[in-house]
C-alpha angles and dihedrals in degrees: 000000000000127000129193149235105101091051093212088073085083096057102074096042088050091053090049089050093051097046100041102026093233116153114262130202115198112198118198108198086171131023117257115210096022091061101039120094112219130209095193133033086222092063093044091054090048091053093045090052095047088046090053092049094048090049091048097046098046117104087219134358122211126197137172103245141030092243092054091044089055091049093050090047089053090053095052113284106143097195113022121176132187127231110169123216108263144155141231110254090209087066091064108059130123110347114138121237117243115267088227126059107275123183113191133193115193127196137017118334118211106199092190091055105024132056128197096168094112096051091042090052092049091048091050093050091047092048093048090048093057093246093116107036113193094006116185125192114204124196112200102200127011122345107203121219091248091058090048087054093054090048088052093049088052092051095248102110090112093050097057125106126179126197100184115218115338139177121280092253091052095049088052091052090049089050092049093049090055129102090205136007118221120221124190 
């Protein structure tokens, strides 16, 4: 089983599959060539060709949605299954919510592919209007400089907390404590 991102996670298992004939499942949690920004058409064509060969070579391909599974099938995946993102309900029991408004983003944030500006601007307006007294915005994972700049522009620089990367249990605790979860 190989799981990407990074996409290179599929290259060694593909080689083992080819050399030893062992079954190989290639899981795409994110799309590859659709989410990559290319500086050259040559590099894009190379990645597209590699993507097609990975899809064609894998014994089975797994993705997170029917739409992505269909797309990966069109690109050469012979057997494509869907395993949606999910959660274990047992992880989400009994943690108290924060007494102050707390907006939380959990995970890696990709400034070149994701945009939280609308949410940040709305939170800034609500905070300035007094509708969210004591608002905190927590980033569980990395908070890139470009995102910090957007927070400062919205007047929220002093409201930001960052945890860096944490364990699964800690991330779940942060989510449960939150008033609202942000999704980019």
